[in-house]
C-alpha positions as CSV (number, residue, x, y, z in Angstrom):
1,M,4.3,-78.7,30.5
2,A,5.5,-80.2,27.2
3,E,4.1,-79.0,23.9
4,I,1.8,-81.5,22.1
5,V,3.1,-82.5,18.7
6,N,1.1,-84.2,15.9
7,L,3.6,-86.9,14.8
8,R,2.0,-87.3,11.3
9,Q,2.4,-83.6,10.6
10,H,5.9,-83.6,12.0
11,R,7.0,-86.4,9.8
12,K,5.4,-84.7,6.7
13,R,7.2,-81.5,7.6
14,K,10.5,-83.2,8.0
15,A,10.1,-85.1,4.7
16,R,9.1,-81.9,2.9
17,A,12.2,-80.1,4.2
18,S,14.4,-83.1,3.1
19,R,13.0,-83.1,-0.4
20,E,13.5,-79.3,-0.7
21,A,17.1,-79.7,0.4
22,V,17.7,-82.4,-2.2
23,A,16.0,-80.2,-4.9
24,A,18.2,-77.2,-4.0
25,E,21.3,-79.3,-4.3
26,N,20.1,-80.6,-7.7
27,R,19.4,-77.1,-8.9
28,L,23.0,-76.1,-8.1
29,R,24.5,-79.3,-9.5
30,F,22.5,-79.5,-12.8
31,G,22.3,-76.0,-13.9
32,M,20.2,-73.4,-15.5
33,T,16.6,-72.5,-15.6
34,R,14.6,-72.9,-18.8
35,A,14.9,-69.1,-19.4
36,E,18.6,-69.2,-19.0
37,R,19.0,-72.1,-21.4
38,E,16.9,-70.4,-24.0
39,R,18.8,-67.1,-23.6
40,E,22.1,-69.0,-23.9
41,A,20.9,-70.7,-27.1
42,A,19.8,-67.4,-28.6
43,V,23.2,-65.8,-27.8
44,Q,24.9,-68.8,-29.4
45,A,22.8,-68.6,-32.5
46,Q,23.4,-64.8,-32.8
47,D,27.2,-65.4,-32.4
48,E,27.1,-68.0,-35.2
49,R,25.2,-65.7,-37.5
50,K,27.7,-62.9,-36.9
51,L,30.6,-65.2,-37.6
52,D,29.0,-66.6,-40.8
53,G,28.3,-63.0,-41.9
54,H,32.1,-62.2,-41.7
55,R,33.1,-65.4,-43.5
56,R,34.7,-65.1,-46.9
57,E,32.9,-66.8,-49.7
58,T,35.1,-69.1,-51.7
59,S,34.0,-71.0,-54.8
60,G,35.9,-73.2,-57.2
61,D,35.7,-70.6,-60.1
62,E,37.6,-67.9,-58.2
63,E,40.5,-70.1,-57.3
64,Q,41.5,-71.0,-60.9
């Protein structure tokens, strides 16, 4: 005998799976989590500070 299926629940389950597939695709396409973005920004700021720390100071008085 065939299994009885509640069509409303089946439609909701199918829609939920579809939305999850789209969300997974968007996560791959559009990038990083919030923690990854914040970590990347912190590393970038640290690199800039290191570079600025090694920069030579030049002023108009020393060049003359």
